[in-house]
Structure formats: structure tokens, C-alpha cells
C-alpha positions as CSV (number, residue, x, y, z in Angstrom):
1,M,-19.5,15.9,-16.1
2,P,-16.4,17.2,-14.3
3,T,-13.1,15.7,-15.1
4,T,-11.2,13.7,-12.6
5,P,-7.4,14.2,-13.3
6,I,-6.6,11.6,-10.7
7,I,-7.7,7.8,-11.4
8,Q,-7.1,5.3,-8.5
9,F,-7.3,1.7,-9.0
10,G,-8.1,0.1,-5.7
11,T,-10.9,0.9,-3.1
12,S,-9.0,-0.2,0.2
13,R,-9.8,1.4,3.4
14,F,-6.0,2.2,3.6
15,L,-6.6,4.5,0.6
16,Q,-9.5,6.0,2.0
17,A,-7.6,7.1,5.2
18,H,-4.4,8.0,3.6
19,V,-4.1,9.3,0.0
20,D,-7.9,10.2,-0.4
21,L,-7.9,11.9,2.9
22,F,-4.6,14.0,2.2
23,I,-6.2,15.2,-1.5
24,S,-9.4,16.1,0.3
25,E,-7.7,18.3,2.8
26,A,-5.6,19.8,0.0
27,I,-8.6,20.8,-1.9
28,A,-10.4,22.1,1.3
29,E,-7.2,24.4,1.5
30,G,-7.7,25.7,-2.0
31,Q,-5.1,23.7,-3.9
32,D,-6.0,22.9,-7.4
33,V,-5.7,19.2,-7.3
34,G,-8.1,16.2,-7.8
35,P,-10.6,15.1,-7.7
36,I,-10.4,11.3,-7.9
37,A,-12.2,8.7,-9.9
38,V,-11.9,5.3,-8.0
39,V,-12.0,2.0,-9.7
40,Q,-12.8,-1.3,-7.9
41,T,-10.6,-3.8,-9.9
42,S,-12.0,-7.0,-8.4
43,G,-15.5,-7.0,-9.9
44,D,-16.9,-8.1,-6.5
45,P,-20.7,-7.2,-6.6
46,S,-20.9,-7.6,-2.7
47,R,-19.0,-4.2,-2.3
48,A,-21.3,-2.3,-4.7
49,Q,-23.0,-0.3,-1.9
50,R,-19.4,0.6,-0.2
51,L,-18.2,1.8,-3.6
52,K,-21.2,3.9,-4.3
53,A,-20.9,5.6,-0.7
54,L,-17.1,6.6,-1.5
55,A,-18.4,9.2,-4.0
56,K,-21.4,10.6,-2.2
57,P,-21.3,14.4,-2.3
58,D,-21.2,14.7,1.5
59,G,-18.3,12.5,1.6
60,Y,-17.3,9.7,4.1
61,E,-15.7,9.8,7.6
62,V,-12.2,9.0,8.8
63,R,-11.7,8.8,12.5
64,I,-8.1,9.4,13.9
65,K,-7.5,7.9,17.3
66,G,-4.1,7.4,19.0
67,I,-1.4,9.2,20.9
68,E,0.6,12.1,18.9
69,N,3.6,13.8,20.5
70,G,2.4,12.4,24.0
71,S,-1.1,13.8,23.6
72,L,-4.4,11.8,23.1
73,V,-5.9,12.4,19.6
74,E,-9.4,11.5,18.8
75,T,-11.0,13.5,16.0
76,S,-13.2,13.0,12.8
77,R,-12.5,14.2,9.4
78,T,-14.7,14.1,6.2
79,V,-13.3,13.1,2.8
80,T,-14.9,14.5,-0.2
81,S,-12.1,14.2,-2.7
82,I,-13.8,11.3,-4.7
83,R,-16.0,12.5,-7.5
84,R,-16.8,9.0,-9.2
85,A,-16.8,5.4,-8.0
86,L,-16.5,2.8,-10.9
87,S,-16.2,-0.9,-11.1
88,L,-14.7,-3.4,-13.6
89,P,-15.8,-5.1,-15.9
90,D,-19.1,-3.1,-15.6
91,D,-17.8,0.4,-16.3
92,L,-14.8,-0.7,-18.5
93,D,-15.6,1.7,-21.2
94,E,-15.7,4.7,-18.9
95,V,-12.5,3.7,-17.1
96,S,-11.0,3.3,-20.3
97,R,-12.1,6.9,-21.5
98,I,-11.0,8.5,-18.0
99,V,-7.4,6.8,-18.4
100,A,-7.2,8.0,-22.0
101,E,-8.6,11.5,-21.8
102,E,-8.7,12.7,-18.4
103,A,-6.1,11.2,-16.1
104,G,-2.8,13.0,-15.4
105,I,-2.0,10.6,-12.4
106,I,-2.8,7.0,-11.9
107,L,-2.5,5.8,-8.5
108,S,-3.0,2.3,-7.2
109,N,-2.9,0.1,-4.0
110,T,-3.9,-3.4,-5.0
111,A,-3.6,-6.6,-2.7
112,D,-0.1,-8.0,-1.9
113,A,-0.8,-10.5,-4.6
114,G,-2.0,-8.0,-7.2
115,F,1.3,-7.8,-9.0
116,Q,1.5,-11.7,-9.5
117,S,1.2,-12.8,-13.0
118,R,-1.8,-14.7,-14.1
119,A,-2.9,-16.9,-17.3
120,A,-5.2,-14.0,-18.4
121,D,-2.1,-11.7,-18.8
122,E,-1.3,-13.5,-22.0
123,S,-4.1,-12.0,-24.0
124,T,-4.5,-8.3,-25.2
125,E,-8.3,-8.8,-24.6
126,F,-9.3,-7.2,-21.4
127,S,-10.3,-9.6,-18.6
128,I,-11.3,-9.2,-14.9
129,D,-8.9,-12.2,-14.1
130,M,-5.8,-10.2,-15.3
131,S,-3.1,-9.1,-12.8
132,Y,-3.1,-5.2,-12.1
133,P,0.0,-4.8,-14.3
134,A,-1.9,-6.3,-17.2
135,K,-4.9,-4.4,-16.6
136,L,-2.8,-1.1,-16.4
137,A,-1.1,-2.2,-19.6
138,W,-4.3,-2.5,-21.3
139,F,-5.6,0.8,-20.1
140,L,-2.3,2.6,-21.0
141,F,-2.6,0.9,-24.4
142,Q,-5.9,2.8,-24.8
143,R,-4.4,6.1,-23.8
144,F,-1.5,5.5,-26.3
145,S,-3.9,4.7,-29.0
146,R,-5.8,7.9,-28.4
147,G,-3.3,10.5,-28.5
148,A,-0.3,9.1,-26.4
149,R,-0.2,12.1,-23.9
150,P,2.3,11.6,-21.1
151,V,0.9,10.4,-17.8
152,Q,2.3,9.6,-14.3
153,V,2.0,6.4,-12.6
154,M,2.1,6.2,-8.8
155,P,1.8,2.6,-7.2
156,A,1.3,2.7,-3.5
157,E,1.7,-1.0,-3.0
158,L,4.3,-2.0,-0.3
159,I,6.9,-3.1,-2.7
160,P,10.5,-1.8,-2.8
161,E,10.9,0.4,-5.8
162,N,7.2,-0.2,-6.5
163,G,7.3,2.3,-9.5
164,K,10.3,0.7,-11.1
165,V,8.9,-2.8,-10.5
166,L,5.5,-1.9,-12.1
167,K,7.2,-0.4,-14.9
168,E,9.1,-3.5,-15.6
169,L,6.0,-5.7,-15.3
170,V,4.0,-3.6,-17.7
171,L,7.0,-3.4,-20.1
172,A,7.1,-7.2,-20.1
173,I,3.3,-7.3,-20.9
174,A,3.7,-4.7,-23.6
175,A,5.5,-7.2,-25.8
176,L,2.0,-8.6,-26.6
177,Y,1.3,-5.0,-28.1
178,P,2.9,-3.2,-31.2
179,P,6.4,-2.1,-30.4
180,E,5.7,1.5,-30.5
181,F,3.8,1.1,-27.3
182,A,6.8,-0.1,-25.2
183,A,8.8,3.0,-26.5
184,W,6.1,5.3,-25.3
185,L,5.8,3.6,-21.9
186,D,9.6,4.1,-21.3
187,A,9.7,7.7,-22.7
188,H,6.4,9.3,-22.0
189,V,5.2,7.6,-18.7
190,T,6.6,8.8,-15.5
191,W,6.9,5.8,-13.1
192,V,7.1,6.9,-9.4
193,N,8.5,5.2,-6.4
194,S,6.8,5.9,-3.2
195,L,6.2,4.5,0.1
196,V,3.1,4.9,2.3
197,D,2.6,4.3,6.0
198,R,-0.4,4.4,8.4
199,I,-2.2,1.9,10.4
200,V,-5.8,1.9,9.2
201,S,-7.6,-0.7,11.6
202,E,-11.0,-0.9,10.7
203,P,-13.7,0.0,8.1
204,L,-16.7,2.2,8.9
205,E,-20.0,1.6,7.2
206,P,-21.0,2.3,4.5
207,A,-17.6,3.8,3.8
208,G,-14.6,5.3,5.8
209,A,-12.1,3.9,8.3
210,V,-10.4,4.3,11.5
211,A,-6.7,5.2,11.5
212,E,-4.0,6.1,13.7
213,P,-2.6,9.8,13.8
214,Y,0.7,8.7,12.4
215,A,0.8,9.1,8.5
216,L,3.5,9.2,5.8
217,W,3.5,9.3,1.9
218,A,7.2,9.5,1.1
219,I,7.7,10.0,-2.7
220,E,11.0,9.6,-4.4
221,D,12.1,12.7,-6.3
222,Q,12.7,12.6,-10.1
223,R,12.6,14.7,-13.2
224,G,9.2,15.7,-14.2
225,L,7.6,14.6,-10.9
226,I,4.0,16.0,-10.2
227,L,2.8,15.9,-6.8
228,P,-0.8,14.9,-6.3
229,C,-1.0,17.4,-3.4
230,R,0.8,19.3,-0.9
231,H,0.3,18.0,2.6
232,P,2.1,17.8,5.9
233,S,2.3,14.0,5.6
234,V,3.6,14.1,2.0
235,Q,7.4,14.2,1.8
236,V,9.5,14.2,-1.3
237,V,12.8,12.5,-0.6
238,G,16.0,11.8,-2.7
239,D,16.3,8.0,-2.0
240,L,13.4,5.8,-0.4
241,E,15.7,3.0,0.7
242,Q,16.2,4.2,4.4
243,I,12.6,4.9,5.0
244,E,11.5,1.7,3.1
245,T,13.6,-0.7,5.0
246,L,12.5,0.7,8.3
247,K,9.0,0.3,7.6
248,L,9.1,-3.0,5.6
249,Y,11.5,-4.6,8.1
250,I,10.5,-3.4,11.4
251,L,6.7,-2.2,11.3
252,N,5.4,-4.6,8.6
253,L,7.8,-7.6,9.7
254,G,6.5,-7.1,13.3
255,H,2.9,-7.5,12.1
256,T,3.7,-10.5,10.2
257,Y,5.7,-12.1,12.9
258,L,2.9,-11.6,15.3
259,V,0.4,-13.0,12.9
260,A,2.7,-16.1,12.3
261,R,2.9,-16.8,16.0
262,W,-1.0,-16.1,16.4
263,L,-1.6,-18.7,13.6
264,A,0.8,-21.1,15.1
265,A,-1.1,-20.9,18.3
266,G,-4.2,-21.9,16.6
267,R,-5.7,-18.4,16.1
268,T,-6.2,-17.7,19.8
269,S,-9.2,-15.8,21.2
270,L,-7.2,-12.5,20.9
271,Q,-8.3,-10.6,17.9
272,F,-6.3,-7.4,17.7
273,V,-2.6,-6.4,17.5
274,R,-3.0,-4.4,20.7
275,E,-4.2,-7.5,22.6
276,L,-1.2,-9.5,21.5
277,M,1.1,-6.7,22.7
278,D,-0.6,-6.8,26.1
279,S,-0.3,-10.5,26.3
280,P,2.8,-11.9,28.2
281,D,3.0,-14.6,25.5
282,F,3.2,-12.3,22.5
283,G,4.3,-8.6,23.4
284,P,7.6,-9.4,25.3
285,D,8.7,-11.9,22.5
286,L,8.2,-9.0,19.7
287,V,10.2,-6.6,21.8
288,D,12.9,-9.2,22.3
289,L,12.8,-10.1,18.6
290,Y,13.5,-6.7,17.6
291,R,16.3,-6.4,20.1
292,K,18.1,-9.6,19.4
293,E,17.3,-10.3,15.6
294,V,16.1,-7.3,13.9
295,I,18.2,-4.4,15.1
296,P,21.2,-6.5,14.6
297,G,20.3,-6.8,10.9
298,F,20.1,-3.0,10.7
299,A,23.4,-2.6,12.8
300,A,25.1,-4.7,10.2
301,H,24.2,-2.0,7.7
302,G,25.5,0.8,10.0
303,R,21.9,2.0,11.0
304,K,21.6,0.6,14.5
305,Q,20.5,3.9,16.1
306,E,17.7,4.9,13.7
307,A,16.3,1.2,13.8
308,E,16.2,1.5,17.7
309,R,14.3,4.7,17.5
310,Y,12.0,3.4,14.9
311,A,11.3,0.1,16.8
312,V,10.4,2.1,19.9
313,T,7.9,4.2,17.9
314,T,6.6,1.0,16.4
315,I,6.0,-0.8,19.6
316,D,4.0,2.4,20.6
317,R,1.9,2.4,17.5
318,F,1.1,-1.4,17.9
319,K,0.0,-0.7,21.6
320,N,-2.5,2.1,20.5
321,P,-5.5,1.4,22.6
322,F,-8.0,3.0,20.3
323,L,-7.2,0.8,17.2
324,D,-8.8,-2.4,16.6
325,H,-6.3,-3.6,14.1
326,R,-7.5,-7.2,13.3
327,L,-5.0,-9.9,13.2
328,A,-7.3,-11.8,10.8
329,D,-7.0,-8.7,8.3
330,I,-3.2,-8.9,8.5
331,A,-3.2,-12.6,8.1
332,Q,-4.7,-12.2,4.5
333,N,-2.0,-13.2,1.7
334,H,0.1,-14.3,4.7
335,R,2.5,-16.3,2.5
336,E,3.3,-13.3,0.3
337,K,3.7,-11.0,3.2
338,T,6.2,-13.5,4.8
339,D,8.2,-13.8,1.8
340,R,8.3,-9.8,1.3
341,R,8.6,-8.8,4.9
342,I,10.5,-11.4,6.6
343,A,12.4,-13.7,4.2
344,S,13.5,-10.5,2.4
345,F,14.8,-9.0,5.5
346,L,16.8,-12.3,6.2
347,S,18.4,-11.9,2.7
348,W,18.9,-8.3,3.2
349,A,20.6,-8.6,6.8
350,R,22.8,-11.5,5.7
351,K,24.2,-9.7,2.7
352,A,25.9,-7.3,5.2
353,D,26.5,-10.2,7.8
354,P,26.3,-13.7,6.7
355,A,27.0,-14.8,10.2
356,L,23.8,-13.2,11.7
357,E,21.6,-15.6,13.8
358,M,17.9,-15.0,13.5
359,P,16.3,-18.4,14.5
360,R,12.7,-17.1,15.2
361,L,12.5,-15.5,11.7
362,D,14.0,-18.3,10.0
363,A,11.4,-20.4,11.8
364,A,8.6,-18.1,10.8
365,V,9.5,-18.5,7.1
366,Q,9.9,-22.2,7.3
367,A,6.6,-22.7,9.0
368,T,4.7,-20.5,6.6
369,R,6.2,-22.2,3.6
370,A,5.5,-25.6,4.9
371,A,1.9,-24.8,5.6
372,D,1.5,-23.8,2.0
373,A,3.3,-26.8,0.7
């Protein structure tokens, strides 16, 4: 069986229309990259058919729809970069073997709550109930025990300094294992910070997705970095902070703020982001929120102009008439998203200017926390 030098934990439609598509296009150009083994980490049997479809030899479809450089874009692409599709815990032995013997790069994009610790993390026996960092620690220990070859870990979760955060979580869990393991994790595993950006609005059946033309995979440079592929949407940057804060605190904050208002209104009959943007009750409010509460936060950090430009682009992306970006999907893990996207922005902005008034954002955080209390 052919080797899969990239192993990917997570089967989200985002990855299907982003990382997996980029690598597929790079392979088609003749680059010596991939293919990918995809691992479903949840053990959900209801997704078995979709999982199997990801690795079909003829691939799956990604439809690109939207406006790019003022022109209408509506095209279809076929993704064939996925060679194997596996599921935990059923395929635990094979996934362990791939991580230990084949993988050079480990990718992930778990749910927003995927990094949160769980009771099962306290054991060195594998459990499907473990958090992703605990699962990764277990798999890396199998690699360490079977040769300890270096490997690169590239999380794609929307967490600032995601590689650094994942490393710290895995190192904490490594205290359960022999001390030599933690030393190897620190010295021989390359932990890469990256940021991904593309609105992927809906799934296709049995696999695939609909996405906007805009796409970005920003990867922070470091010694020993190995790129999964070369692609126009892949950028190597010296520091992710500027890109990261723009996406997290404008685009993602905007999504979560819209959903907060939608939930407060009792989940109105409107279903999609574009419908809220066209509604006089929601769209103008978001534009005003950017102008009066979000951009002043960036201005306090000396970044007003770039924030204004990014906000204009974001509004256009939200209004994309082709994307059925479901509010119910964005509303999943709403508490975690509110903390990460809105509450953290409030803290970040007020570090630069404690006097900033952001009443709508404060209210959104308070309402979400009260609903979960």
C-alpha cells in the first residue's frame, strides 16, 4: 500500500475545501507532496459513508462561488489528495502505524472545543473520549517508542499561536509518560503556527463542499520548516500576529456577533449569513459595530487603516450571494467562539486603551455567559 506522508486528524468540510484542495492541486502540478491519510477522531458511525467517499479514487468535488477581483467566479474542482480514510477507535492500530512509520507532517482541524482537557486525558491508555492533544500525545509516544524520528505538527485550529499552544498541551500530558518522551517532543518535533482562512459554507454529498474564492493558509516561518505544498494561497510569513488578529477579530468576530444577535432574536426565520447582511435589522448594525467598536480597537494598536480595508473585504465576503453559510453551523460551540473571538478582542483592545467603550460587544459576551450559567 502506498505511504501517506501527511496524516490529517479531522474530516471537516473546511479542510476538504482548503488544505486538501491545495495539496491536490500541487500534486496535479507535479509537486512531490502528499498524499494524505485522513482520520476521523470522533468515532461517529453516522459519518462512515462520508468518510469513505473522501478517499474515492475519482475524488470529491469542491465548488468555488463568489466575487474575485470584481468578477464572478463559479467553478468546480476535484480533490484527489486523500489516499486513505480511517476512523478511531476502529482503525487505531493502522493510524498508530502511519503516525509512527510514514508521517512526516501531522495536520489537524478539530472542533473549537477539541483542545479542552477531559477526564480521559489522565490515562496513558488510548480512549476515544480523550481531547485531541491527549490523542496526539498518545500517537506521538508510539512514534517515539518505534524509532523516535523527527516529525512536524501543523494544527489548523483557529487559536492564536496554535502550534505553540498545542505543544504546551501535549507537553503537559507527556508528564504521564517517561521523561525522555517530553525531551524528544521539545527537541525533535517541529510545532508550526499557522492561520487558515476560507468561508466554506455547505457540504456536498457524499463528500465535498461549497466555498468562496478567497483562501489563505499563512504559515509562520521557523528553522526546519517543511511546507506541505507550494500553492498561491499558501504564504510563509515572519509573524502571524497581524494576519491572525485581522481574521479572528474582524471576520470571525463578525460571524459570532451576528449569531449572538440571531440567537437573542429567537433564531429568526433567516438561515444564512448573507440573509442577515441583507436584513435592515442585522447588516447595518454589523457595519456600524465595525466602525464604532472594532476598528477603534485596532486604531488603539496603530492599525486603523489595515483594519478598515479588511472590514470592507469582510462585508463583501459576508454578502456573497452564492454562499449558503448557515447560522446554525456558526452557532455550534457558541460559548467557546464568543470567548475566543469577542471576549479576547475586548481584552486585546483594552490593553492598548482601557477607556475604549464597546457596549455591544460587552453585551454579547455577557448574554452568552448568562445563557450558559
